[in-house]
C-alpha angles and dihedrals in degrees: 000000000000090000091054091048090051090048092051091047091051091049092049091048090052091050091048091050092049091050091049091050091048092050090049091052092048091050091049091049090049091051090050092051092048091048092050091049091049092051091047092052091047092049093048091049091050092049091050091049093050091047091052092049091049091050090051092050090048092052090052091049091050091051093051091045091051092049091050091049092050091050097045104033124090091203121103115276091240091059092048091050092048091051091048091051091050091051090048092052090049092052091049090051092052091047092051091050090051093048090053090065107090117243123239092259091051090051091050091050091049092050091049091050091049091052091049091053094045094084109128112245108185109204119235112250111194117236094005100073111112092216093060111126091214099059091107091060099064145028111223115226131185092221142340133235113245100203092186092063098052091107093046092049092047095052111002096167093049093050092048090053092048098070145293143284140237115251095224093050092048091050093048093045093051092049093047093049092050092050092047088057088067093052090249119132113254116267116263129198139062118000121258121277107255112247095176126077111298116275123190116244112270094017112138127210110218117227118238 
């Protein structure tokens, strides 16, 4: 008894130690993620600050350039202003195109996200999983041969023109064929309880 108690205590101690190690790893991973996010935020803020400072310097340069052009050019002021506005629009277009290119940090974040989403998740396919505990109870088949419908499949239009069928017989035949497809003997016993409008025994429904 004491040996079993000692064995259980050792097993519990090992489990507790494994749980503590797992929690420590999870905490370390969480700290790493938080640190990376903090550095990313800091880098984005620094990039935004530098971009704003560069835009301000560019505006000042454009103002000085426009003043110099107005002072030195013999062209009308309206033409000088129109040319300056066109150049400004062109510079803004180029700047927008450059900002559309992802930065190195953005690329790294995208790659990390892609790796995180790359975990293989095999979908569950009923009946076909090898680990199913019921595989010994059935033999999976792609289809089954309905011997009773050979004539219909050979000449469906001709059979349909030949006559009709009885609703109870059609129901029983369809059920029996479906069960035979599972390699299970057809059901025997009392007929099914009619769920459709009442039909007198022996009454046939003509096919259209």
